C-alpha positions as CSV (number, residue, x, y, z in Angstrom):
1,X,17.4,11.1,-18.3
2,X,19.5,14.1,-18.8
3,X,16.8,16.3,-17.1
4,X,15.3,15.6,-13.7
5,X,13.9,18.9,-13.1
6,X,12.1,19.1,-16.3
7,X,7.6,19.0,-15.1
8,X,5.6,16.1,-16.2
9,X,2.4,14.6,-15.1
10,X,2.6,11.7,-12.4
11,X,0.1,8.9,-11.7
12,X,0.4,7.2,-8.4
13,X,-1.5,3.6,-8.3
14,X,-2.9,2.1,-4.9
15,X,-5.2,-0.3,-4.1
16,X,-9.6,0.2,-4.6
17,X,-11.0,2.7,-2.2
18,X,-7.7,4.1,-1.0
19,X,-7.3,7.3,-3.3
20,X,-8.6,9.7,-0.4
21,X,-5.9,8.6,1.8
22,X,-3.7,9.2,-0.6
23,X,-4.4,12.2,-1.8
24,X,-4.2,13.1,1.5
25,X,-0.4,11.9,2.1
26,X,0.5,13.9,-1.6
27,X,-1.4,17.1,0.2
28,X,0.8,16.5,3.4
29,X,4.0,16.4,0.8
30,X,3.0,19.4,-0.7
31,X,2.0,17.8,-4.6
32,X,-1.0,19.0,-5.8
33,X,-3.6,16.4,-6.9
34,X,-5.4,16.8,-10.0
35,X,-7.3,14.0,-10.5
36,X,-8.8,10.7,-8.3
37,X,-9.7,7.8,-9.7
38,X,-11.2,4.4,-8.6
39,X,-7.1,3.2,-7.9
40,X,-5.0,5.9,-8.6
41,X,-4.7,9.7,-7.8
42,X,-2.7,11.6,-10.4
43,X,-0.3,14.7,-9.4
44,X,2.5,16.4,-11.1
45,X,6.4,16.9,-10.3
46,X,9.7,16.2,-11.8
47,X,11.5,12.9,-11.7
48,X,13.4,14.0,-9.0
49,X,10.4,14.4,-6.6
50,X,9.2,10.9,-7.2
51,X,12.4,10.1,-5.4
52,X,11.0,11.9,-2.3
53,X,7.6,10.1,-3.1
54,X,8.7,6.9,-3.3
55,X,10.1,7.2,0.0
56,X,7.5,8.7,1.9
57,X,4.3,7.4,0.9
58,X,2.5,5.2,2.9
59,X,-0.8,3.8,0.7
60,X,0.9,4.2,-3.0
61,X,1.8,1.0,-4.9
62,X,3.3,2.4,-7.7
63,X,5.0,6.0,-8.8
64,X,4.5,6.4,-12.4
65,X,6.5,9.3,-14.3
66,X,4.7,10.4,-17.3
67,X,6.6,10.2,-20.7
68,X,4.6,11.0,-23.4
69,X,0.8,10.1,-24.9
70,X,0.3,9.1,-28.8
71,X,-2.0,7.6,-30.7
72,X,-2.0,3.9,-32.1
73,X,-4.6,1.9,-33.7
74,X,-2.7,-1.4,-33.5
75,X,0.5,-3.2,-32.8
76,X,2.3,-1.3,-35.3
77,X,1.0,2.2,-34.0
78,X,2.6,1.1,-30.4
79,X,5.9,0.1,-32.2
80,X,6.3,3.2,-34.2
81,X,5.3,5.7,-31.7
82,X,7.3,4.0,-29.1
83,X,10.6,3.7,-31.3
84,X,10.7,7.4,-31.9
85,X,11.1,8.7,-28.1
86,X,14.7,9.3,-26.9
87,X,15.0,5.8,-24.6
88,X,19.0,6.3,-24.6
89,X,18.5,9.1,-22.9
90,X,16.3,7.7,-20.3
91,X,17.8,3.9,-20.0
92,X,21.2,2.4,-20.0
93,X,22.0,0.0,-22.8
94,X,24.5,-1.8,-20.8
95,X,26.3,-2.3,-17.2
96,X,24.6,-3.2,-14.1
97,X,22.1,-0.9,-14.9
98,X,21.4,-2.3,-18.4
99,X,18.1,-4.6,-18.3
100,X,14.3,-3.5,-18.6
101,X,11.2,-4.5,-17.9
102,X,7.8,-3.4,-19.9
103,X,4.6,-3.8,-17.7
104,X,1.4,-2.6,-19.7
105,X,-2.3,-2.2,-19.0
106,X,-4.3,-3.0,-22.0
107,X,-8.3,-1.8,-22.7
108,X,-8.5,-2.2,-27.1
109,X,-10.0,-3.8,-29.5
110,X,-7.1,-4.7,-31.4
111,X,-5.3,-6.8,-28.6
112,X,-6.2,-9.5,-25.9
113,X,-3.1,-10.3,-24.4
114,X,-0.8,-8.0,-22.1
115,X,2.1,-10.1,-22.9
116,X,2.0,-9.6,-26.4
117,X,1.8,-5.6,-26.0
118,X,4.9,-6.3,-23.7
119,X,7.0,-7.9,-26.2
120,X,5.9,-5.4,-28.8
121,X,6.7,-2.2,-27.0
122,X,10.4,-3.7,-25.6
123,X,11.4,-4.7,-29.0
124,X,10.9,-0.7,-30.1
125,X,12.7,0.1,-27.0
126,X,15.5,-2.3,-27.7
127,X,15.4,-1.2,-31.4
128,X,15.9,2.3,-30.8
129,X,18.6,1.6,-27.9
130,X,20.3,-0.7,-30.7
131,X,20.4,2.1,-33.4
132,X,21.5,5.1,-31.1
133,X,23.9,3.2,-29.1
134,X,24.9,-0.3,-30.7
135,X,23.9,-1.6,-27.8
136,X,21.1,-3.7,-26.6
137,X,20.0,-4.0,-23.0
138,X,19.0,-6.9,-21.6
139,X,15.1,-7.6,-20.9
140,X,12.9,-9.9,-18.8
141,X,10.0,-9.9,-16.4
142,X,12.2,-8.5,-13.2
143,X,11.2,-5.3,-12.0
144,X,14.7,-4.7,-9.8
145,X,15.6,-2.0,-12.1
146,X,14.7,-0.2,-15.0
147,X,10.5,-0.6,-15.7
148,X,8.9,1.3,-18.5
149,X,5.1,0.8,-17.8
150,X,2.1,1.0,-21.1
151,X,-1.1,2.2,-20.9
152,X,-3.1,1.5,-23.9
153,X,-6.9,2.7,-23.6
154,X,-8.9,2.6,-26.6
155,X,-6.6,4.2,-29.5
156,X,-4.5,6.1,-27.3
157,X,-1.1,4.9,-25.7
158,X,0.5,6.7,-22.5
159,X,3.8,5.8,-21.7
160,X,5.2,5.8,-18.0
161,X,8.8,4.9,-16.2
162,X,7.2,3.3,-13.3
163,X,10.1,4.7,-11.0
164,X,8.7,2.2,-7.9
165,X,9.9,-1.0,-9.4
166,X,8.5,-3.5,-7.3
167,X,5.7,-2.1,-5.7
168,X,6.0,0.0,-2.9
169,X,3.7,-2.2,-0.8
170,X,6.4,-4.7,-0.7
171,X,8.2,-2.5,2.3
172,X,10.7,-5.6,2.8
173,X,9.9,-6.2,6.4
174,X,7.3,-8.9,6.1
175,X,9.8,-12.2,5.8
176,X,7.1,-14.5,7.2
177,X,3.6,-13.3,6.2
178,X,1.4,-16.5,7.0
179,X,-2.1,-17.1,5.5
180,X,-4.0,-14.3,3.7
181,X,-1.9,-11.1,5.1
182,X,-3.1,-7.9,4.9
183,X,-1.1,-5.9,2.2
184,X,1.2,-3.3,3.8
185,X,-0.6,-0.2,2.0
186,X,-4.1,-1.3,3.1
187,X,-2.8,-1.7,6.6
188,X,-1.4,2.0,6.3
189,X,-4.8,3.3,4.7
190,X,-7.0,1.4,7.6
191,X,-4.9,3.4,9.9
192,X,-5.0,6.4,8.9
193,X,-9.1,5.6,8.1
194,X,-8.8,5.4,12.1
195,X,-7.9,9.1,12.3
196,X,-5.3,7.6,15.0
197,X,-2.3,10.1,15.7
198,X,0.7,7.7,16.3
199,X,-0.2,9.0,20.3
200,X,-1.9,7.1,23.0
201,X,-2.7,3.3,22.5
202,X,-3.1,0.9,19.7
203,X,-4.3,-2.4,20.4
204,X,-4.4,-4.8,17.7
205,X,-5.6,-8.7,18.7
206,X,-5.7,-11.5,15.7
207,X,-2.7,-9.7,14.7
208,X,-1.3,-12.5,12.7
209,X,2.1,-11.8,10.9
210,X,2.0,-8.1,12.2
211,X,1.4,-5.9,9.7
212,X,-1.0,-3.5,11.4
213,X,0.8,-3.5,14.4
214,X,4.4,-3.1,12.7
215,X,2.3,-0.3,10.0
216,X,1.2,1.7,13.2
217,X,4.6,1.5,14.8
218,X,6.2,2.8,11.9
219,X,3.8,5.8,12.3
220,X,4.3,6.4,15.6
221,X,7.9,6.5,15.3
222,X,7.7,9.0,12.5
223,X,9.4,6.4,10.0
224,X,8.9,6.9,6.3
225,X,8.0,3.4,4.7
226,X,10.8,3.7,2.1
227,X,13.8,3.8,4.3
228,X,13.0,0.1,4.5
229,X,14.2,-0.2,0.8
230,X,17.4,0.6,-0.9
231,X,16.4,-0.5,-4.5
232,X,13.8,1.9,-6.8
233,X,13.3,1.9,-10.3
234,X,14.3,5.4,-10.7
235,X,18.0,4.2,-9.3
236,X,18.5,2.7,-12.6
237,X,17.6,5.7,-15.0
238,X,20.1,7.9,-17.1
239,X,20.6,11.0,-14.9
240,X,20.4,9.3,-11.3
241,X,22.0,11.2,-8.5
242,X,22.8,8.9,-5.8
243,X,24.0,11.9,-3.9
244,X,20.3,13.3,-4.4
245,X,19.2,10.4,-2.8
246,X,21.0,9.7,-0.1
247,X,20.1,13.4,1.3
248,X,16.7,12.6,1.4
249,X,17.1,9.4,3.0
250,X,19.0,11.2,5.8
251,X,16.6,14.1,6.0
252,X,13.7,11.6,6.5
253,X,16.3,10.4,9.1
254,X,16.5,13.4,10.9
255,X,12.8,14.1,11.1
256,X,11.6,10.8,13.1
257,X,10.2,12.3,16.2
258,X,8.9,9.1,18.3
259,X,5.6,9.7,19.7
260,X,4.5,8.4,23.4
261,X,2.6,5.5,21.7
262,X,1.6,2.1,23.1
263,X,1.1,-0.6,20.5
264,X,-0.2,-4.2,21.8
265,X,-0.5,-7.1,19.9
266,X,-1.8,-10.5,20.4
267,X,-2.6,-13.6,18.7
268,X,-4.0,-17.4,20.1
269,X,-1.5,-18.3,17.3
270,X,2.0,-18.9,18.9
271,X,3.9,-19.5,15.3
272,X,1.8,-15.9,14.4
273,X,3.5,-14.1,17.2
274,X,6.6,-15.2,16.0
275,X,6.5,-14.4,12.8
276,X,5.0,-10.8,13.8
277,X,7.9,-10.4,16.0
278,X,10.3,-11.7,13.6
279,X,8.8,-8.9,11.0
280,X,8.8,-6.2,13.5
281,X,12.6,-7.2,13.9
282,X,13.5,-6.6,10.3
283,X,11.6,-3.4,9.8
284,X,13.8,-2.2,13.2
285,X,10.2,-1.5,15.4
286,X,10.5,-4.9,17.3
287,X,11.2,-2.6,20.8
288,X,7.7,-0.2,20.1
289,X,5.3,-3.4,20.3
290,X,4.2,-5.7,23.2
291,X,3.7,-9.0,21.2
292,X,1.9,-11.7,23.7
293,X,0.6,-15.3,22.7
294,X,-3.4,-14.9,24.1
295,X,-7.2,-15.5,22.8
296,X,-7.9,-12.0,21.6
297,X,-10.7,-11.3,24.4
298,X,-7.4,-11.7,26.8
299,X,-5.8,-8.9,25.1
300,X,-4.4,-6.4,27.2
301,X,-6.5,-3.2,27.1
302,X,-5.0,-0.3,29.2
303,X,-7.4,1.6,30.6
304,X,-6.6,5.0,29.3
305,X,-8.6,4.4,26.0
306,X,-7.2,4.7,22.2
307,X,-7.9,2.6,19.1
308,X,-8.5,-1.0,19.3
309,X,-8.4,-2.7,15.6
310,X,-9.4,-6.6,14.5
311,X,-8.9,-8.1,11.0
312,X,-10.5,-11.2,11.8
313,X,-11.2,-14.0,9.0
314,X,-14.3,-13.5,7.1
315,X,-15.0,-16.7,4.8
316,X,-14.0,-15.4,2.0
317,X,-10.2,-17.8,1.9
318,X,-10.4,-19.4,5.4
319,X,-13.2,-20.5,8.3
320,X,-16.7,-21.8,8.6
321,X,-19.4,-19.0,8.3
322,X,-21.4,-20.8,11.2
323,X,-18.3,-20.9,13.5
324,X,-17.2,-17.1,12.0
325,X,-20.9,-15.8,13.1
326,X,-20.2,-16.7,17.2
327,X,-16.5,-14.8,16.5
328,X,-18.4,-11.9,15.7
329,X,-20.7,-11.9,18.8
330,X,-17.6,-12.5,20.6
331,X,-15.6,-9.6,19.1
332,X,-18.7,-7.5,20.4
333,X,-18.6,-8.5,23.8
334,X,-14.9,-8.4,23.8
335,X,-15.7,-4.1,22.5
336,X,-18.2,-4.3,25.1
337,X,-16.4,-5.5,28.1
338,X,-12.8,-4.9,27.4
339,X,-12.4,-1.7,25.2
340,X,-14.9,1.4,27.1
341,X,-13.5,4.6,26.2
342,X,-12.3,3.2,22.9
343,X,-12.6,3.6,19.5
344,X,-13.2,0.0,18.3
345,X,-12.3,-1.2,14.8
346,X,-13.6,-4.6,12.8
347,X,-12.0,-4.9,9.2
348,X,-14.2,-7.2,7.3
349,X,-15.3,-8.6,3.8
350,X,-18.3,-10.0,4.8
351,X,-21.1,-7.6,6.1
352,X,-23.6,-10.1,6.9
353,X,-21.0,-11.1,9.6
354,X,-20.3,-7.7,10.9
355,X,-24.1,-7.8,12.0
356,X,-23.3,-10.3,14.0
357,X,-21.1,-8.0,16.3
358,X,-24.2,-6.7,18.6
359,X,-22.9,-3.0,18.8
360,X,-24.7,0.1,15.9
361,X,-21.3,1.0,13.6
362,X,-20.5,4.7,14.1
363,X,-19.1,4.9,10.2
364,X,-18.6,2.0,7.3
365,X,-15.5,2.9,5.2
366,X,-15.3,0.9,2.3
367,X,-12.1,-0.6,1.1
368,X,-10.7,-3.7,-0.9
369,X,-8.9,-6.4,-0.1
370,X,-7.5,-7.5,-3.7
371,X,-10.9,-8.2,-5.4
372,X,-12.8,-8.4,-1.9
373,X,-14.9,-5.2,-1.5
374,X,-14.3,-4.8,2.1
375,X,-16.1,-2.5,4.9
376,X,-13.9,-1.3,8.0
377,X,-16.5,-1.0,10.5
378,X,-16.1,1.8,13.5
379,X,-17.4,2.0,16.8
380,X,-17.9,4.3,19.3
381,X,-17.1,2.3,22.8
382,X,-18.4,4.3,26.0
383,X,-17.3,3.5,29.4
384,X,-19.8,2.8,31.8
385,X,-23.2,2.3,31.3
386,X,-23.4,4.1,27.6
387,X,-22.3,1.0,26.4
388,X,-25.1,-1.0,27.0
389,X,-27.3,2.1,25.9
390,X,-25.3,1.6,22.8
391,X,-25.8,-2.6,21.8
392,X,-28.8,-3.5,19.7
393,X,-30.6,-6.7,19.2
394,X,-29.5,-8.0,16.0
395,X,-32.3,-7.6,14.0
396,X,-32.3,-3.6,14.8
397,X,-28.3,-3.6,13.6
398,X,-27.6,-0.7,10.5
399,X,-26.6,-3.2,7.4
């Protein structure tokens, strides 16, 4: 685009249950909160501002820069509305950036297949480019270059430039994900929800592929998650200033401040620990994390207190429910016997299993793991005799 300094609304998507944490991040970056939705936060800024958002936001999925909203009651109305927009000022018609991907979210009675909307929108855009530039950009499903997003609800169409391209959850470090991994953005939100400030001890038994521990390490080092990626949708738009982008990245590197954190990650599966270590190496934080292969109950828990976070299976994808009841009881025993003076957290999608822990929850923070409604259960774990006073028979535990 010719003018990257003109303000517009910016819609930032995220997993359900996370908007409050995303809003906090935006506020810390100095952006206003116009509205919070179920899985998005709306702010405002310039296209240049989206570079900083993509670089620093830990809980965001996509940064969508608003271009236009117009009425459309049918596909022809969609086509005509899009055809009138100056795409030749936003997109490249040829060269390494001459590629277009169209995505859409559709909730209108005239359409039952979003793929049709993507095709119709793509036709309108490239027809306009053909008319104005005498060239048609290539197009397809890959989101590694310019991406246009269409939000069509009822008879109103909102058009956005997806400045992220690939979702921001894809940091680029998780080369070995293992089964049912926690998404990076969700892990970041869980850490923010615990209130951990990047200092002190962060213990992560059952670490799996290491996402929670790695996100904690990035946080402890003050490392912007976007520094792990080099490609974004905004790079492929007209008017992109690579010097300005390099300046932002340099400033983010200089702003890193290592905190006095100790991060411990363990798993009983040697393959999981090997994968977590490799992922941490790719993220540049391997030296920050102490890895060990052991049962979670034997995890080293330093005496000074801190945060202990577990993400055990909860029966939706893996494991047998009866055996998981025993596992959750063992987690409760681990908290009581080994984690005095800590705040303990269990992330689970099965509240019935949470009742087997045998401790009263201080908070039950709602999250979603894809479509699964989950809770982050918080336990305040007292040292000495206080721990026994907080334990309860299973029938008395809060639901």
